[in-house]
C-alpha positions as CSV (number, residue, x, y, z in Angstrom):
1,M,-15.3,23.2,-29.4
2,A,-15.0,24.6,-25.9
3,C,-17.4,23.3,-23.3
4,T,-19.8,25.8,-21.7
5,N,-20.1,24.1,-18.4
6,I,-16.9,22.7,-16.9
7,Y,-18.7,21.6,-13.8
8,S,-20.3,18.7,-15.6
9,Y,-16.9,17.2,-16.2
10,I,-15.6,17.5,-12.6
11,K,-16.2,14.5,-10.4
12,F,-15.1,13.6,-6.9
13,D,-14.8,9.9,-5.9
14,D,-16.1,9.4,-2.4
15,Y,-14.2,6.1,-2.0
16,S,-10.9,7.6,-2.9
17,I,-8.6,8.9,-0.1
18,T,-6.8,11.1,-2.7
19,P,-7.1,14.7,-1.4
20,K,-9.9,16.6,-3.1
21,Y,-7.5,19.3,-4.5
22,L,-5.7,16.5,-6.4
23,Q,-8.9,15.0,-7.6
24,L,-9.9,18.4,-8.8
25,T,-6.6,18.9,-10.5
26,N,-6.9,15.5,-12.2
27,S,-10.4,16.2,-13.4
28,I,-9.4,19.5,-15.0
29,L,-6.4,17.8,-16.7
30,A,-8.8,15.1,-18.0
31,V,-11.1,17.7,-19.5
32,I,-8.1,19.3,-21.2
33,E,-6.7,16.0,-22.4
34,K,-10.1,15.1,-24.0
35,G,-10.2,18.4,-25.8
36,N,-13.4,19.6,-24.1
37,I,-11.9,23.0,-23.5
38,E,-9.6,25.1,-25.7
39,K,-6.7,27.4,-25.2
40,D,-7.7,30.7,-23.4
41,Y,-10.8,29.1,-21.9
42,N,-11.7,31.2,-18.9
43,L,-12.0,28.9,-15.9
44,P,-14.4,29.6,-13.0
45,S,-13.1,31.9,-10.2
46,I,-12.0,30.3,-6.9
47,N,-15.1,31.5,-5.2
48,D,-17.4,30.1,-8.0
49,L,-15.6,26.8,-8.0
50,S,-15.9,26.6,-4.2
51,Y,-19.6,27.4,-4.3
52,E,-20.6,25.2,-7.2
53,L,-18.6,22.1,-6.1
54,E,-19.2,22.6,-2.4
55,I,-15.5,22.6,-1.5
56,S,-13.4,25.0,0.5
57,R,-11.7,27.9,-1.1
58,N,-8.4,26.4,0.0
59,T,-9.1,23.2,-2.0
60,A,-9.9,25.2,-5.1
61,E,-6.9,27.4,-4.8
62,K,-4.5,24.5,-4.2
63,A,-5.8,22.8,-7.4
64,Y,-5.3,26.0,-9.4
65,N,-1.8,26.5,-8.0
66,N,-1.0,22.9,-8.9
67,L,-2.0,23.6,-12.5
68,K,-0.1,26.9,-12.6
69,K,3.1,25.2,-11.5
70,T,3.0,22.9,-14.5
71,G,2.1,25.8,-16.9
72,I,-1.2,24.3,-17.8
73,I,-3.1,27.4,-16.7
74,S,-2.2,31.0,-16.1
75,S,-3.8,33.8,-14.2
76,V,-4.4,37.5,-15.1
77,P,-5.1,39.9,-12.2
78,G,-8.7,41.1,-12.4
79,K,-9.6,38.6,-15.1
80,G,-9.2,35.2,-13.6
81,Y,-7.7,31.9,-14.7
82,F,-7.2,30.8,-18.3
83,I,-6.1,27.6,-20.0
84,N,-2.6,28.3,-21.1
85,K,-1.7,25.2,-23.2
86,P,-4.5,22.7,-24.1
87,V,-2.2,20.2,-25.7
88,I,-0.4,18.2,-22.9
89,K,1.3,14.9,-22.8
90,K,-1.3,12.3,-21.8
91,P,-0.8,11.6,-18.1
92,L,-0.7,8.1,-16.7
93,R,-3.8,7.6,-14.6
94,I,-3.0,5.1,-11.8
95,F,-5.6,3.3,-9.7
96,L,-3.8,2.2,-6.6
97,I,-5.8,0.2,-4.1
98,L,-4.3,-0.7,-0.7
99,N,-5.6,-3.3,1.7
100,K,-4.8,-1.0,4.6
101,L,-2.9,2.1,5.6
102,S,0.4,1.6,7.5
103,V,3.8,3.1,7.9
104,H,5.4,0.7,5.5
105,K,2.7,1.3,2.9
106,K,3.4,5.0,3.1
107,I,7.1,4.3,2.5
108,M,6.2,2.3,-0.6
109,Y,3.7,4.9,-1.8
110,D,6.2,7.8,-1.4
111,C,8.8,5.9,-3.5
112,F,6.3,4.9,-6.0
113,A,4.9,8.4,-6.6
114,Q,8.4,10.0,-6.7
115,T,9.7,7.5,-9.2
116,L,6.6,7.9,-11.5
117,G,7.1,11.7,-11.5
118,K,4.8,14.5,-12.4
119,N,3.2,12.9,-15.4
120,A,1.3,10.3,-13.3
121,L,-2.0,11.0,-11.6
122,I,-2.5,8.5,-8.7
123,D,-6.0,7.9,-7.3
124,L,-5.5,6.1,-3.9
125,F,-8.1,3.8,-2.5
126,V,-8.2,1.7,0.7
127,Y,-10.6,-1.3,1.2
128,N,-9.5,-2.4,4.7
129,N,-9.1,-6.0,3.8
130,D,-12.8,-6.2,2.9
131,Y,-13.2,-8.3,-0.2
132,P,-16.7,-7.1,-1.3
133,L,-15.5,-3.5,-1.1
134,F,-12.3,-4.5,-3.1
135,E,-14.6,-6.1,-5.8
136,K,-16.9,-3.1,-5.9
137,M,-14.1,-0.5,-6.2
138,I,-12.5,-2.3,-9.1
139,L,-15.6,-3.3,-11.1
140,E,-17.0,0.3,-11.0
141,R,-13.7,1.7,-12.3
142,I,-12.6,-0.9,-14.8
143,K,-12.3,1.5,-17.8
144,D,-11.0,4.6,-16.2
145,Y,-7.3,4.1,-15.7
146,S,-4.0,3.5,-17.5
147,Y,-2.8,1.0,-14.7
148,Y,-4.4,-0.8,-11.9
149,V,-2.0,-1.4,-8.9
150,I,-3.5,-3.8,-6.4
151,F,-2.6,-5.2,-3.0
152,P,-4.8,-8.4,-2.7
153,H,-5.0,-9.2,1.0
154,F,-8.4,-10.2,2.5
155,A,-9.5,-10.9,6.0
156,A,-12.3,-13.2,4.8
157,G,-13.6,-14.2,1.4
158,G,-11.5,-13.5,-1.6
159,E,-11.3,-17.1,-2.7
160,N,-12.6,-16.0,-6.1
161,A,-10.6,-12.7,-6.2
162,F,-8.9,-14.0,-9.3
163,E,-12.2,-13.6,-11.2
164,V,-12.3,-9.9,-10.5
165,I,-8.6,-9.4,-11.1
166,N,-8.9,-11.2,-14.5
167,T,-11.4,-8.5,-15.6
168,I,-8.5,-6.0,-15.6
169,P,-6.6,-5.9,-19.0
170,K,-3.3,-7.6,-18.2
171,E,-1.2,-4.9,-19.9
172,K,-2.7,-2.5,-17.3
173,L,-2.3,-4.8,-14.2
174,L,0.4,-4.6,-11.6
175,V,-0.1,-7.0,-8.6
176,M,1.8,-6.0,-5.4
177,S,2.9,-7.9,-2.3
178,R,1.0,-11.1,-2.9
179,C,0.4,-13.1,-6.1
180,V,-3.1,-14.6,-6.5
181,S,-3.5,-18.0,-8.0
182,G,-5.8,-18.2,-11.0
183,V,-4.8,-14.8,-12.4
184,H,-3.8,-15.7,-16.0
185,G,-1.9,-13.9,-18.8
186,H,1.2,-11.7,-18.9
187,F,1.0,-9.1,-16.2
188,A,3.5,-7.3,-13.9
189,A,4.0,-8.2,-10.2
190,V,6.2,-7.0,-7.4
191,Y,5.6,-9.6,-4.7
192,E,6.8,-11.0,-1.4
193,D,7.8,-14.7,-1.4
194,F,6.4,-15.1,2.1
195,E,7.3,-18.8,2.8
196,R,10.9,-18.5,1.5
197,N,11.5,-15.1,3.2
198,I,10.3,-16.3,6.6
199,Y,12.4,-19.4,6.4
200,T,15.6,-17.6,5.3
201,T,15.3,-14.6,7.7
202,F,14.7,-17.0,10.6
203,S,17.7,-19.0,9.5
204,G,19.8,-15.8,9.7
205,A,18.7,-15.5,13.3
206,L,19.4,-19.1,14.2
207,E,22.3,-18.5,16.6
208,R,20.2,-16.2,18.8
209,L,17.1,-18.4,18.4
210,R,19.0,-21.3,19.9
211,K,18.6,-19.7,23.3
212,Y,14.9,-20.7,23.2
213,H,13.3,-24.1,23.0
214,T,10.0,-23.0,21.5
215,L,9.0,-20.6,18.8
216,N,5.5,-19.0,18.9
217,I,3.8,-17.2,16.0
218,I,0.8,-15.0,16.7
219,F,-1.5,-15.7,13.8
220,A,-5.1,-14.8,14.3
221,E,-7.7,-17.2,13.0
222,H,-9.2,-14.6,10.7
223,T,-6.3,-12.6,9.3
224,Y,-5.3,-11.1,6.0
225,Y,-1.8,-12.4,6.3
226,P,-1.1,-15.2,3.8
227,S,-0.9,-18.8,4.9
228,Q,2.6,-19.0,3.3
229,I,4.0,-17.2,6.4
230,M,2.8,-20.0,8.5
231,Q,4.2,-22.6,6.1
232,G,7.6,-21.0,6.2
233,F,7.5,-20.8,10.0
234,R,6.6,-24.4,10.4
235,R,9.2,-25.6,7.9
236,F,11.9,-23.7,9.7
237,C,10.9,-25.2,13.1
238,F,10.8,-28.7,11.7
239,D,14.1,-28.5,9.9
240,F,16.0,-27.0,12.9
241,G,14.3,-28.9,15.7
242,F,12.3,-26.2,17.5
243,N,9.0,-26.8,19.3
244,Y,6.5,-24.5,17.9
245,E,3.2,-23.0,18.9
246,V,0.5,-21.0,17.1
247,T,-1.4,-18.3,19.1
248,T,-4.7,-17.5,17.5
249,D,-6.1,-15.6,20.5
250,L,-3.6,-13.4,22.1
251,Q,-5.9,-12.5,25.0
252,K,-5.9,-16.2,26.2
253,M,-2.1,-16.6,25.9
254,R,0.4,-16.6,28.8
255,A,4.0,-15.6,28.1
256,T,6.3,-18.4,29.0
257,E,10.1,-18.5,29.6
258,G,12.2,-20.1,26.9
259,T,9.9,-19.0,24.1
260,A,10.6,-16.6,21.2
261,Y,7.5,-14.9,19.8
262,L,6.8,-13.6,16.2
263,S,4.2,-10.8,16.1
264,L,2.8,-9.9,12.8
265,T,1.0,-6.6,13.8
266,E,1.9,-3.7,15.9
267,D,-1.3,-4.0,18.0
268,D,-0.4,-7.6,18.8
269,L,3.2,-6.6,19.6
270,V,2.0,-4.1,22.2
271,A,-0.3,-6.7,23.8
272,L,2.5,-9.3,23.8
273,V,4.9,-6.9,25.5
274,K,2.4,-6.2,28.2
275,K,1.9,-10.0,28.8
276,I,5.7,-10.5,29.0
277,Q,6.0,-7.7,31.5
278,A,3.1,-8.9,33.6
279,A,4.8,-12.3,33.8
280,G,8.0,-10.7,35.0
281,L,10.1,-12.0,32.2
282,E,13.1,-10.3,30.6
283,V,13.0,-9.7,26.8
284,G,16.1,-10.9,25.1
285,K,17.1,-13.3,27.8
286,Q,14.1,-15.3,29.1
287,V,11.8,-14.6,26.1
288,G,12.5,-13.4,22.6
289,V,10.5,-11.0,20.5
290,I,10.5,-10.6,16.7
291,A,8.2,-8.1,14.9
292,Y,7.1,-8.4,11.3
293,N,7.8,-5.2,9.2
294,E,10.3,-2.6,10.2
295,T,9.1,0.8,11.6
296,A,11.0,3.5,13.5
297,M,9.3,2.4,16.7
298,M,11.0,-1.0,16.5
299,Q,14.4,0.7,16.9
300,I,13.6,2.1,20.3
301,L,10.9,-0.1,21.9
302,L,12.5,-2.2,24.7
303,G,15.9,-1.0,23.6
304,G,15.3,-2.4,20.1
305,I,13.0,-5.0,18.6
306,T,14.4,-7.6,16.1
307,T,12.4,-7.3,12.8
308,I,12.0,-9.2,9.6
309,S,10.7,-7.0,6.8
310,A,10.4,-6.6,3.1
311,D,12.2,-3.8,1.3
312,F,9.2,-1.4,0.8
313,E,11.3,1.3,-0.8
314,M,12.4,-1.1,-3.5
315,M,8.8,-2.3,-3.8
316,G,7.6,1.2,-4.6
317,I,10.5,2.1,-6.9
318,K,10.4,-1.2,-8.8
319,A,6.6,-1.0,-9.4
320,A,6.9,2.5,-10.8
321,R,9.7,1.6,-13.1
322,M,7.8,-1.4,-14.4
323,I,4.9,0.9,-15.3
324,L,7.1,3.4,-17.0
325,D,8.8,0.6,-18.9
326,K,5.5,-1.2,-19.6
327,S,7.1,-4.3,-18.2
328,T,5.3,-7.5,-17.4
329,E,8.0,-9.2,-15.4
330,K,7.4,-10.6,-11.9
331,V,9.9,-9.6,-9.3
332,S,10.3,-10.8,-5.7
333,V,11.4,-8.1,-3.3
334,P,14.1,-9.0,-0.7
335,F,13.5,-9.5,3.0
336,Y,15.9,-8.1,5.7
337,L,16.6,-9.3,9.2
338,R,17.5,-6.6,11.7
339,L,18.9,-8.2,14.8
340,R,18.4,-6.2,18.0
341,G,18.3,-6.8,21.7
342,S,14.9,-8.4,21.9
343,L,16.2,-11.7,20.6
């Protein structure tokens, strides 16, 4: 039986950063999928949709154009928009929650979405490393999706994150970037082996690092970066005879000659470079600089910043393929060292 009020089926998620036109597209597809409207159902006009849902005409029009491209709806001049084919292949509804937005997360997302293809509806959320918000977003949406793709990195709290993650059916769970102890059962994971990867990439830069007597990692006291990074860094320094320092407050640090620095964030990298310049030291000779995670800026800043970085393209592609194949394997993505003039 056709529904008489499609507006009651259309919902926008205020926590989602998925554009509203895509949320509208996904809502209409869900109505069709559930059989609430039949073939030839006359959809509201763009003006009516805009008025009733309090959205712009452009948002409504983009959603309808999206559906027209797939052949789900058609339009008749002077009569409006109609459901063209009510029976569609059930789309994959993906809940993707990121700890933060960044350049490398965008690279991952683009590869992930492209590999999944048109039959996947991705709702994107960002919790800004805030564990209570992460918990709230998941628990409120635990029955809504085909897959839950999560990046579990928390600035504070999160010790019991495994309890929330364990509420997700394991056949629907895909953990990204970092594995969480205490999560049981057979589930998929595409993760970074932080300790091993730091150790091996630093080993690859050993010849250049020998110019420096001390290695310094900028690792804030309250950070979402996993402690395994620190463990790999310390183990490398111990095995190869480097003095090491840990900077928890960059504002109090003074750049010193003979030290190579590892910066985990772009903000810290900028502050570090300013301190090096203020001290009158030359990068690549008197001090070394390594940045964590490759971006285009690293290729040109100071004539090229050495980076260590996970393969985020592979991360996105592999995650999508595991969903399509319904795989529960756990895969470690490779890290790459890009040596440039800063070391």
